[in-house]
matplotlib code that plots the C-alpha trace (Angstrom):
import matplotlib.pyplot as plt

x = [8.6, 8.3, 9.8, 11.5, 9.4, 11.2, 11.2, 9.6, 6.5, 6.2, 4.1, 5.4, 2.1, 0.0, 2.7, 1.4, 2.6, 1.3, 0.0, 0.9, 4.6, 5.5, 7.4, 4.0, 3.6, 7.0, 8.1, 11.3, 10.2, 7.1, 9.0, 9.5, 5.8, 5.1, 1.5, 1.7, 2.1, -0.8, -3.7, -6.3, -8.6, -6.9, -8.1, -6.4, -4.2, -0.6, 1.6, 3.5, 1.0, -2.1, -3.9, -6.3, -5.9, -3.9, -2.9, -0.8, 0.1, 3.6, 3.3, 6.7, 6.2, 2.4, 2.6, 0.5, 2.0, 0.7, 1.4, 3.6, 5.4, 9.1, 8.7, 5.9, 6.1, 5.7, 8.4, 10.8, 10.0, 10.7, 14.1, 15.1, 14.1, 14.2, 10.5, 9.2, 5.7, 2.8, -1.0, -3.2, -5.9, -8.6, -8.0, -6.6, -3.8, -0.3, 2.8, 6.6, 8.4, 10.6, 10.3, 6.6, 5.1, 1.9, 2.2, -0.2, 0.1, -2.6, -0.7, -1.7, -5.5, -5.6, -4.4, -7.1, -9.7, -8.6, -8.8, -12.1, -13.9, -16.6, -19.2, -21.5, -25.3, -24.9, -22.2, -24.4, -27.4, -25.3, -24.4, -27.8, -27.6]
y = [-31.2, -29.9, -26.6, -26.0, -24.0, -21.2, -22.1, -18.8, -19.9, -23.3, -23.8, -26.5, -26.3, -27.9, -29.0, -26.7, -23.8, -20.5, -18.4, -15.2, -14.2, -13.3, -10.2, -8.6, -8.1, -6.5, -3.6, -1.8, 1.4, 2.3, 5.0, 6.9, 7.6, 11.3, 11.8, 15.6, 15.5, 13.2, 14.9, 12.7, 15.5, 15.7, 13.7, 10.3, 10.7, 9.7, 12.8, 11.7, 9.9, 11.6, 8.3, 7.3, 3.6, 1.6, 4.7, 4.5, 7.2, 7.5, 7.7, 9.4, 12.5, 12.3, 12.2, 9.8, 7.3, 4.7, 0.9, -1.3, -3.3, -3.1, -0.2, 1.6, 5.2, 4.1, 1.5, 4.0, 6.6, 4.1, 3.3, 6.9, 8.5, 5.6, 6.0, 2.5, 2.7, 3.1, 2.8, 1.6, 4.3, 1.8, -1.3, 0.5, -2.0, -1.0, -2.1, -1.9, -1.1, -2.1, -5.3, -5.5, -7.1, -6.2, -4.5, -5.5, -3.4, -1.9, 1.3, 2.2, 2.1, 5.9, 6.5, 4.4, 6.1, 9.5, 8.3, 6.6, 7.4, 5.0, 5.7, 3.5, 4.1, 5.4, 7.9, 9.2, 9.5, 11.5, 14.0, 15.8, 16.1]
z = [-11.6, -8.0, -7.1, -3.8, -1.3, 0.6, 4.3, 5.3, 3.4, 4.9, 8.0, 10.3, 12.2, 9.4, 6.9, 4.2, 2.2, 3.6, 0.7, 2.4, 2.5, 6.1, 4.8, 4.3, 8.0, 8.6, 6.4, 7.5, 5.7, 7.7, 9.5, 6.2, 5.8, 6.0, 7.0, 6.8, 3.0, 2.3, 0.7, -0.8, -1.9, -5.3, -8.3, -8.3, -11.4, -12.0, -11.8, -14.9, -17.2, -15.9, -16.0, -13.2, -14.0, -11.3, -9.4, -6.3, -3.7, -2.5, 1.2, 1.6, -0.7, -1.4, -5.2, -7.3, -9.7, -12.1, -11.7, -9.6, -12.3, -13.3, -15.7, -14.0, -12.8, -9.2, -9.5, -11.1, -8.4, -5.7, -7.1, -8.0, -4.7, -2.2, -1.5, -0.7, 0.8, -1.6, -1.3, -4.1, -4.3, -5.5, -3.4, -0.4, -0.1, 0.9, -1.0, -0.6, -3.8, -5.5, -3.5, -4.5, -1.5, 0.3, 3.7, 6.3, 9.4, 11.6, 12.1, 8.5, 9.2, 9.8, 6.3, 4.7, 6.9, 5.7, 2.1, 2.4, 5.7, 6.9, 9.5, 11.5, 11.6, 15.2, 14.2, 11.4, 13.7, 16.1, 13.5, 13.7, 17.5]

ax = plt.figure().add_subplot(projection="3d")
ax.plot(x, y, z, "-o")
ax.set_aspect("equal")
plt.show()
């Protein structure tokens, strides 16, 4: 039995279903991110369960929570406090909860850089100068 494909996932250009939901590019909550409370120097542990497995940072208040599923600490936090933007501390992917879609936006690159800075060979060579 064939299932109906939502029109937002269908590409008229090639007649195929796009695997990436277009919502992932447009999150209405990006303006709620509070960069001043983000501090990634702490151990990446859920503030409730103290687990390091599947840890997410709330980008609104800076706290760490476990999971993204329906009964997870991150999900419950997003519903209780209307904090919607989270960062997976392992994969460095951004998510909107409770809607549970990935956020792809270049304005978030500075946050991933602060969490996990990367340097070119040239930048490293210039450190000693």
